[in-house]
N, C-alpha and C positions, 0 to 999 in steps of 0.2 A: 422540415423535421425540427422539432424542439430538443434540445439536449440539455440535461442537468448538468451544470458545471459547479464542481465542488473545490474549493481552494484546500490544498493540502501540501505537505511537506515530505511526502513519501521519497520523491526523488533525492531530495538533499540529504535526508536521514539515512538512506540506502548507500548513497555514495560516501557519506562521512564514514560509515562502517566498512567501506571498501568491498561492498557486496554487488554482484552484477545482478541484473534482472532475472537471468537464468537461476543463479543459486537462490535468490529470495523466492522465485515461482517454485523451486524443488522443495524448499523449506516450509513454504507456506500450503504446498500441494495444490496450487492453482496455476493457470497457464501463464506464460510470459507475456502474452497479448493482453491479458488482464491486467497485468502490473503496468504496462504501457497505457493502457486505457486509464487507469486510476491517476497515473502520474500526470496525464493530461487533463485531468480535472473532471473525467466522467465519474458518475456516481456508482456506488456498489453496495451490495447487500451487508449489513451487520456482521454475518458470519464470515465474509471475505475480509472484513476490517479486522475482526477478531484473529484469524489466522494470519494476517500480515502483522500485526503488533506481535503475537507469540513467536513468529519466523524472526522478527527482528530484535528478539530478545527483551523486548519491553514488557510492562505490564498492562493489563487492561485499562488501569486508570490512567495510563500515559496516552490514551487515544487522542486527547486534545492537542497534544504535541505534534501528532502526524496528521490528523483529521480535524481541520478547524471547523 
C-alpha cells in the first residue's frame, strides 16, 4: 500500500496553543482520528486543511506555516 506522506507542523502548532486533539477536532468539526492521521503525515483534502486552519485561529494565508 502506497501512502502519501506530507510534512506538516500541525502537532507543534496545536501543542503550542495548548490545544488537545479532541478540542481541535471539535472546533474543526472533524474526527480526532483525522487529526492523528494528518499529524502523522497522511494527506488530507483541501477542505479539511481549511477547517483546521480556521479552528487554530489562523488565516487561510497561513497555510504554509502548518502544511508545508
